[in-house]
C-alpha positions in Angstrom: 18.4 -27.4 -22.7 15.2 -26.2 -21.0 13.2 -23.3 -22.3 15.3 -20.1 -22.1 14.6 -16.9 -20.3 13.6 -14.1 -22.7 14.1 -10.3 -22.4 11.6 -8.2 -24.3 12.4 -4.5 -24.6 10.1 -3.5 -27.4 8.1 -1.1 -25.1 11.3 0.7 -24.2 12.8 0.8 -27.7 10.9 4.0 -28.8 12.7 5.9 -26.1 16.1 5.0 -27.4 17.4 6.6 -30.6 18.9 4.6 -33.4 22.2 6.5 -33.3 22.4 6.0 -29.5 21.9 2.3 -30.0 24.5 2.2 -32.8 27.0 4.0 -30.6 26.6 1.7 -27.6 26.9 -1.5 -29.6 30.7 -1.5 -30.1 31.1 -0.3 -26.5 29.0 -3.3 -25.3 31.1 -5.6 -27.4 34.2 -4.2 -25.9 32.7 -4.6 -22.4 31.8 -8.3 -23.2 35.4 -9.0 -24.3 36.7 -7.3 -21.1 34.5 -9.4 -18.8 35.6 -12.6 -20.5 39.2 -11.5 -20.3 38.7 -10.8 -16.6 38.0 -14.5 -16.2 41.2 -15.4 -18.0 43.2 -13.0 -16.0 41.9 -14.4 -12.7 42.6 -18.0 -13.9 46.1 -17.0 -14.9 47.1 -16.2 -11.3 49.0 -13.2 -12.5 49.1 -10.0 -10.6 45.9 -8.0 -11.0 46.3 -4.3 -12.1 45.4 -1.8 -9.5 42.5 -0.5 -11.6 40.9 -4.0 -11.5 41.6 -4.7 -7.9 39.6 -6.5 -6.5 38.8 -8.8 -9.4 36.0 -11.2 -8.5 35.1 -12.6 -11.9 35.3 -16.2 -10.7 31.5 -16.6 -10.6 31.2 -16.4 -14.4 32.6 -19.9 -15.3 32.0 -21.5 -11.8 28.6 -23.1 -12.7 30.1 -25.1 -15.6 33.2 -26.0 -13.7 31.2 -27.4 -10.8 29.0 -29.4 -13.2 32.1 -30.8 -14.9 33.5 -32.1 -11.6 35.8 -29.2 -10.8 37.4 -28.5 -7.4 37.7 -32.3 -6.6 34.1 -33.0 -7.4 32.9 -30.3 -4.9 29.4 -30.5 -6.2 29.1 -34.3 -5.4 30.6 -33.7 -1.9 28.0 -31.0 -1.3 25.2 -33.2 -2.4 26.4 -36.1 -0.2 26.7 -33.9 2.8 23.4 -32.2 2.2 21.6 -35.5 2.1 23.2 -36.5 5.4 22.2 -33.3 7.1 18.7 -33.4 5.6 18.2 -36.9 7.0 19.3 -35.8 10.5 17.3 -32.6 11.2 13.9 -31.1 10.7 14.9 -27.4 11.2 17.8 -25.7 9.5 19.0 -22.3 10.8 21.0 -20.4 8.2 23.3 -17.7 9.6 24.6 -15.1 7.2 24.2 -11.5 6.0 24.3 -9.7 2.6 25.5 -12.1 -0.1 25.7 -14.9 2.4 22.0 -14.7 3.0 20.1 -13.0 0.2 20.9 -15.5 -2.6 19.8 -18.4 -0.5 16.6 -16.6 0.4 16.0 -15.9 -3.3 16.4 -19.6 -4.1 14.2 -20.7 -1.2 11.3 -18.5 -2.0 11.4 -19.1 -5.7 11.9 -22.9 -5.7 10.1 -24.1 -2.5 6.5 -24.2 -1.6 5.2 -20.8 -0.5 4.3 -22.2 2.9 7.2 -24.6 3.1 7.7 -24.3 6.9 4.1 -25.0 7.6 4.1 -28.3 5.8 4.7 -31.7 7.6 8.0 -33.4 7.0 6.5 -35.8 4.5 4.8 -33.0 2.7 8.2 -31.3 2.5 9.7 -34.5 0.9 11.9 -35.0 3.9 13.6 -31.6 3.8 13.9 -29.4 6.9 12.2 -26.2 7.7 14.4 -23.1 7.1 14.9 -20.0 9.3 17.3 -17.2 8.8 19.3 -15.3 11.4 22.6 -13.4 11.5 21.3 -11.0 8.9 20.6 -8.2 11.3 21.3 -7.0 14.8 17.7 -7.6 16.0 17.4 -8.8 19.5 13.7 -9.7 19.3 14.1 -11.7 16.1 17.0 -13.7 17.5 15.2 -14.3 20.9 12.1 -15.3 19.0 13.9 -17.9 17.0 15.7 -19.3 20.1 12.3 -19.5 21.8 10.8 -21.3 18.8 13.6 -23.9 18.9 13.2 -24.4 22.6 9.4 -24.9 22.2 9.6 -27.2 19.2 12.8 -29.1 20.0 12.6 -30.9 23.4 13.8 -34.4 22.6 17.0 -34.6 20.6 16.3 -38.3 19.8 13.2 -37.4 17.8 13.9 -36.5 14.2 11.1 -33.9 14.0 12.7 -32.2 17.1 16.2 -32.0 15.8 17.9 -28.9 14.3 21.2 -27.9 12.9 22.8 -24.8 11.4 24.8 -23.6 8.4 26.9 -20.6 9.1 28.0 -18.6 6.1 30.8 -16.0 6.2 33.8 -15.7 4.0 36.0 -14.0 6.7 34.1 -14.9 9.8 34.6 -11.4 11.0 31.2 -9.9 10.1 29.8 -8.9 13.5 26.1 -9.8 12.8 26.8 -13.3 11.7 29.7 -13.9 14.1 27.5 -12.9 17.1 24.6 -15.0 15.9 26.8 -18.0 15.4 28.2 -17.9 18.9 24.6 -17.6 20.2 23.2 -20.4 18.2 26.3 -22.6 18.6 25.9 -22.3 22.4 22.2 -23.2 22.1 22.9 -26.2 19.9 25.7 -27.5 22.1 23.4 -27.1 25.2 20.7 -29.1 23.4 22.8 -32.0 22.2 25.7 -31.8 24.6 28.9 -29.9 24.0 31.0 -33.1 23.4 28.3 -34.9 21.4 28.7 -36.0 17.8 25.7 -33.8 16.9 27.6 -30.7 18.3 30.0 -31.2 15.4 28.0 -32.9 12.7 25.0 -30.6 12.8 27.1 -27.4 12.3 28.2 -26.8 8.7 30.4 -23.8 8.1 30.7 -22.2 4.6 33.7 -19.9 4.7 36.9 -18.8 3.0 40.1 -20.8 3.0 41.5 -18.4 5.6 39.9 -16.3 8.3 38.3 -16.4 11.7 35.5 -18.8 10.9 38.0 -21.2 9.1 40.2 -21.1 12.2 37.3 -21.8 14.5 36.0 -24.6 12.2 39.4 -26.3 12.2 39.7 -26.0 15.9 36.4 -27.6 16.5 36.9 -30.2 13.8 33.6 -29.8 12.0 33.6 -32.7 9.5 31.8 -30.8 6.7 33.2 -27.4 6.0 32.7 -26.0 2.5 34.7 -23.2 0.8 33.9 -19.8 -0.6 36.5 -19.6 -3.3 38.8 -16.7 -3.7 37.9 -14.6 -6.8 34.1 -14.7 -6.0 32.7 -11.8 -4.0 29.9 -12.1 -1.6 27.1 -10.7 -3.7 28.3 -12.9 -6.6 28.5 -16.1 -4.5 25.0 -17.6 -4.9 26.4 -20.4 -7.1 29.1 -21.4 -4.5 28.4 -23.4 -1.4 26.9 -20.2 0.0 23.7 -20.8 -1.9 24.1 -24.3 -3.3 24.7 -26.2 -0.1 21.7 -25.1 2.0 19.6 -25.2 -1.2 20.6 -28.8 -1.6 19.7 -29.6 2.0 16.2 -28.2 1.2 16.0 -30.6 -1.8 16.4 -28.0 -4.5 17.8 -29.4 -7.8 21.0 -27.5 -7.7 22.4 -29.2 -10.8 19.5 -27.9 -12.8 20.1 -24.5 -11.3 23.8 -24.6 -12.3 22.8 -25.7 -15.8 20.6 -22.6 -16.1 23.4 -20.4 -15.0 26.0 -22.1 -17.3 23.6 -21.8 -20.3 23.1 -18.1 -19.6 26.9 -17.6 -19.5 27.2 -19.3 -22.9 24.4 -17.2 -24.3 26.2 -14.1 -23.0 29.5 -15.1 -24.6 28.3 -16.2 -28.0 24.9 -14.5 -28.9 24.6 -11.3 -30.8 23.3 -8.0 -29.4 19.6 -7.9 -30.1 19.2 -11.6 -29.0 21.3 -11.6 -25.9 19.4 -11.0 -22.7 22.6 -9.9 -20.8 23.8 -7.3 -23.3 20.3 -6.1 -24.3 19.3 -5.6 -20.7 22.5 -3.7 -20.1 22.1 -1.5 -23.1 18.5 -0.6 -22.4 19.2 0.3 -18.7 22.4 2.2 -19.6 20.9 4.2 -22.5 17.7 5.2 -20.7 19.7 6.3 -17.7 22.3 8.3 -19.8 19.9 9.9 -22.3 16.6 10.0 -20.5 17.6 10.4 -16.9 15.9 7.2 -15.7 18.1 6.6 -12.7 15.6 4.6 -10.7 15.5 0.9 -11.8 12.3 -0.8 -10.6 12.3 -4.6 -10.7 8.6 -5.3 -10.8 8.1 -8.9 -9.8 4.6 -10.2 -10.7 3.8 -12.6 -7.8 5.3 -13.1 -4.4 7.8 -15.9 -5.1 10.4 -13.6 -6.7 10.4 -10.8 -4.2 13.5 -12.1 -2.5 15.3 -12.4 -5.9 14.5 -8.7 -6.3 15.9 -7.9 -2.9 19.0 -9.9 -3.8 19.3 -7.8 -7.0 19.0 -4.6 -5.0 22.2 -5.4 -3.2 23.9 -6.6 -6.4 23.3 -3.4 -8.3 23.7 -1.0 -5.3 27.1 -2.4 -4.1 28.5 -3.0 -7.6 27.7 0.3 -9.3 26.9 2.7 -6.5 30.4 4.3 -6.5 32.0 7.6 -7.3 28.6 9.4 -6.8 27.2 7.3 -9.6 24.9 4.3 -10.0 21.2 3.8 -10.5 18.9 3.3 -7.5 17.4 -0.2 -7.4 13.9 -0.8 -6.1 12.0 -4.1 -5.9 8.2 -4.2 -6.0 5.7 -7.0 -6.0 2.6 -6.7 -8.1 -0.3 -6.6 -8.0 0.3 -5.8 -4.3 2.3 -2.7 -4.8 0.0 -1.3 -7.5 -2.1 -0.3 -4.5 0.8 1.6 -2.8 3.7 2.7 -5.1 1.7 2.3 -8.3 0.4 5.9 -8.2 4.0 7.3 -8.0 5.2 5.1 -10.8 2.2 6.1 -13.0 2.2 9.9 -12.4 5.3 10.7 -10.4 8.8 11.9 -11.5 9.8 10.5 -14.9 13.0 9.0 -13.6 12.1 5.3 -13.6 12.7 2.3 -15.8 10.3 -0.5 -14.9 11.4 -4.0 -15.7 8.7 -6.6 -15.2 9.7 -10.1 -14.2 7.0 -12.4 -15.5 6.5 -16.1 -15.0 4.4 -17.7 -17.8 3.3 -20.8 -15.9 2.5 -20.9 -12.2 4.3 -23.5 -10.0 1.1 -24.9 -8.5 -2.3 -25.8 -10.0 -4.4 -22.7 -10.9 -7.3 -21.5 -8.8 -10.4 -20.4 -10.6 -12.8 -17.8 -9.3 -15.9 -19.7 -8.4 -19.2 -19.1 -10.2 -22.1 -18.7 -7.7 -25.9 -18.4 -8.0 -27.2 -15.1 -9.3 -28.7 -14.3 -5.9 -25.2 -14.5 -4.4 -23.4 -12.5 -7.1 -23.5 -9.2 -5.2 -19.7 -8.8 -5.9 -20.5 -9.4 -9.6 -17.6 -11.7 -10.1 -19.6 -14.2 -12.2 -18.6 -11.9 -15.1 -15.2 -13.6 -14.8 -16.8 -16.9 -15.7 -14.4 -19.0 -13.6 -11.2 -17.4 -14.9 -8.1 -18.4 -12.9 -6.1 -16.1 -10.7 -3.3 -16.5 -13.1 -5.5 -15.2 -15.9 -6.4 -12.2 -13.8 -2.7 -11.6 -13.2 -2.0 -11.7 -17.0 -4.8 -9.1 -17.5 -3.2 -6.9 -14.7 0.2 -7.1 -16.4 -1.2 -6.1 -19.7 -3.4 -3.4 -18.3 -0.5 -1.9 -16.3 1.9 -2.0 -19.1 -0.6 -0.3 -21.4 -1.2 2.4 -18.8 2.5 3.1 -18.7 2.8 3.1 -22.5 -0.1 5.5 -22.9 1.7 7.9 -20.6 5.1 7.3 -22.3 6.7 5.6 -19.4 9.3 2.9 -20.6 9.0 -0.7 -19.5 10.7 -4.0 -20.4 10.0 -7.6 -19.6 12.1 -10.5 -18.3 10.0 -13.6 -19.1 10.6 -17.0 -17.4 8.7 -19.9 -18.9 8.1 -21.3 -15.4 9.7 -20.8 -12.0 12.0 -23.7 -11.3 15.6 -24.3 -10.4 16.8 -24.0 -14.0 14.9 -20.7 -14.5 16.2 -19.1 -11.3 19.7 -20.2 -12.3 19.3 -18.3 -15.6 17.8 -15.2 -14.0 20.4 -14.8 -11.2 23.3 -15.3 -13.6 21.9 -12.9 -16.2 21.6 -10.2 -13.6 25.1 -10.8 -12.3 26.6 -10.7 -15.8 24.7 -7.6 -16.8 25.9 -5.8 -13.7 29.6 -6.5 -14.3 29.2 -5.7 -18.0 27.6 -2.3 -17.1 30.4 -1.6 -14.7 33.0 -2.2 -17.4 30.9 -0.2 -19.9 30.9 2.9 -17.7 34.4 2.5 -16.2 33.5 1.5 -12.7 35.0 -1.6 -11.1 31.9 -3.6 -10.3 33.7 -5.7 -7.7 34.4 -4.7 -4.1 32.3 -2.4 -1.9 34.6 0.0 -0.1 31.7 2.2 1.1 30.3 -0.7 3.2 33.5 -0.8 5.3 33.0 2.7 6.7 30.1 1.8 9.0 32.0 -1.4 10.1 35.1 0.6 11.0 33.1 3.1 13.0 31.1 0.4 14.8 34.3 -1.3 15.8 35.7 1.9 17.1 32.6 2.4 19.2 32.4 -1.1 20.5 36.1 -1.9 21.0 37.6 1.6 21.5 39.8 1.2 18.4 
């Protein structure tokens, strides 16, 4: 097993009383048992009680099942198809919204080169560039991407001028993605020819076993269509084909990512409170919200590569626990960038925030040292740094910021990743999903389903269709 993720809450512990911790421990154990029992209930195919409907606990054991060859060796089929698509295109357009978009973006930004799309094909190790659409109703953005494709792709016989699309929607009825798919499908068919092999082979739907997109895919006979399984909700679907398939097209080691997620699940199931990142994180967040009024949860990512993971978590927490006029407010920041914007409010504003730092010990690329120059050129006085690397400066910023918060009695905690790779991102995403459902069970809120999201959809349909 690779080095595990660690959760350090020593800086938050002084704000949690011993009796409060003692009282939450048996409740956490009960919540852990309930979450595990939810998996067994889903697997049993028995009727789900109304209080637990919907029950989308299928994500919990999914990583291990895929690694073990489950669902007719679905993982191998995804890897084979991803290689075929990777070898045929130089641009991949991913169409999806919410959980059908944010998990992939988190993986892409965490695991790929920061300027992936600017590299040559050989520098990308043969993987395509990646662009996202269908995640908004933004005419300029959609037109801009179509314009880019028209300018870059003029000869469909040239590999570097070929593009394809993955469309991701469980139902196929989400308007943003459905409209984008029709637009980009028409553009793709026009480029390759509506009856061409490419018009079928270079479109890969990821969808539910039933629904509008499944019906369309069957009608058009797309050869590679991958499932979003029942029992896995959209914001918990990152380790289904939703995230795995396009990540594999990009060359991400999805097996290592699944190993990280599966190992985190085992840690959650078997490790005691106090050494269990899932349960410890849940306890700290819950107790500080309940007894200290810290209802804003700031995920402070140190470095740019985890910003998208934070935005993915914003959706996860908001849709899972933001119900019945309850639920903490999630907010992702990127430091040191946001120390120069939101930092003032966090340091001296309302005392309603728990700041959880996400820290990566080892940078993904070689470190860059601050150059030492002649004394006559040292007007900025950076020679005092004596060639320290940017990573060393970041460590000093983390330590200095945490000390400033501690000196003003503002609680912080740290999620520490040894390095940022596929295994680590698998651990992190699974940890946050598990912690979210555990907290839901702990406070008596069903963490699955998002009934509030349906209100705007129903209103929009009435406006557009007169229904």
